N, C-alpha and C positions, 0 to 999 in steps of 0.2 A: 362716672366711676370715681371711687375714692383714690387715695394715694397708695393703695396696696400694690405690691409687686406681683406681676403675673408669673405663674409657674407653668411650665409645659409638662404634660405627662401623656403616656400612651394608653390606649384602650384597645383590647382585643375583643372582637365581636363576631358572632356567627354571620356569615355572608347574607343570609336571608333577613336576619334581624337588622343588619346595617342597611340593607336595601329599603326596608320599611322605615327605618329612622331617617334616611335621606329623603324619602317621600314626605315625611312629616316636616322635616326642615324646610322643604320647598313650599308645602301647603301653608305653614305658619309664617313664611316670609323671612326666615332667618338668613343672614348673609353667609353663614357657615355653620358647621357642626359645633364648633366651640361655643357659640352663642346659645345654641339649643341645649347643650350639655350644662352650661352654667345655669340656665333657667330651671332645668330639671333638678339640679342639685339644690338650688335655692328653695324650690317648692318642697323638696323632701325635708330640708332643714327646718323650714317654717312649720310643716306638718308635725314634725317630731318635737319641736320646741313647745307647741301648745298642748302637748300631752302632759306637761308639768302643770299640775293643778294650780299652783301659785303664780305661774307666769302671768304678767300683765299683758293683755292682748287687746287689739282693737280690730273691728271688722264689721261684718254685716250678717243679718239673718234675712233670707229671702224666702217668702212664702206665697204660693199660689193657692187660692181657695175659693169655694163657692159660698158667697155671703148669704145665700138663702138657707144654708145648713143650720138648722136648729138654733142653738144658743152660741154658735161659734164666735160671733163678733163680741158678745159679752165676755166669753171666756178669754179671748185674745186680749181684750182691753184689761181685764182683771189681772192676768199674768204680767202684762207690761207695767201696770201700776205697782205691782209687788216688787218689781225690779227697776223702778224708775231711776235710781242712781246710776245704773249701768247703761241706760238707754240715752243716747245723745240726740237722736232724731228718728222720726219715722216718716215715710212717704207712702201714700196710698194711691193706687191707680185702679180705675174701673176699666177692665178689659172688654167686657160686654155685659149683658143683662144679669148674668149669674156670676161671672168670674172676676176676681180681684187679685192684684199683686200688691204685696206690701214689702217694703224694704225698711229694715230696722237697723240703724247704725248703733253699734255697741262698743263699750270699752270697760274692761274690768279683769278680774281673775278668770283664767281659763275655765276652771271648774264651774264657777257660777254661770258663765256665759254658755257653756255647754249644756248645763241644766235648763237654762232659759230657752235655748234653742230647741232642745228635746221636748220640753213641755208644749211649745207652740206647734212644732212640726208634727207631733203625734196626735193632735186634736182631730176628732172626726170632722171631715169637711175640708181639711187641708189636703190638697192633691199632690203638692210637691213642696219640699223645703230644702234649703241648703244653708249651711253655716260656714262662713269663710272668715278666717282671722289671720293676723300677722302679729308677731311679738312687738311689744312697745317697750322701749328701754325706760327703766325707772330712774 
C-alpha cells in the first residue's frame, strides 16, 4: 500500500444483498469487507478510465478459437501485424486437436487497443475473447 491515508465511511445495504456480498467475501478469501470493497472500487475506476480513448493502457487480449476454421489463422496474423507497435508479446497454446488459446499482451491508446481486440474477437472461429486493461501513467 502507498503512503495514502485511510478514510473510513459507512455503507447502507439491503440485508439480502449484504448476505450475498459476505458470501462473496468468504469465497474470494478476503479478510474483511473493506478489502473486497476496495477491489470493487479499483475495478470500477480502471474500467471507467479506459473509456477515455486517449488513455494509455496495458493489458491482454485472450482468445479461444478453432484453428481449423477457414482462414482464421491468416486473419489473426494479419491483424496483429497491422498493429505490431501495440503488441508486446503473444503466447499460443494448443489445447487439443482443434482448439487453441492465444494471449496477446498489449500497450497503447485505449481506442486503438479496443479496436484491435474487437477485430480479433469478432472473427469467425473465435469461440471466446476477453480484453482486459489497466491504465498506464505517462
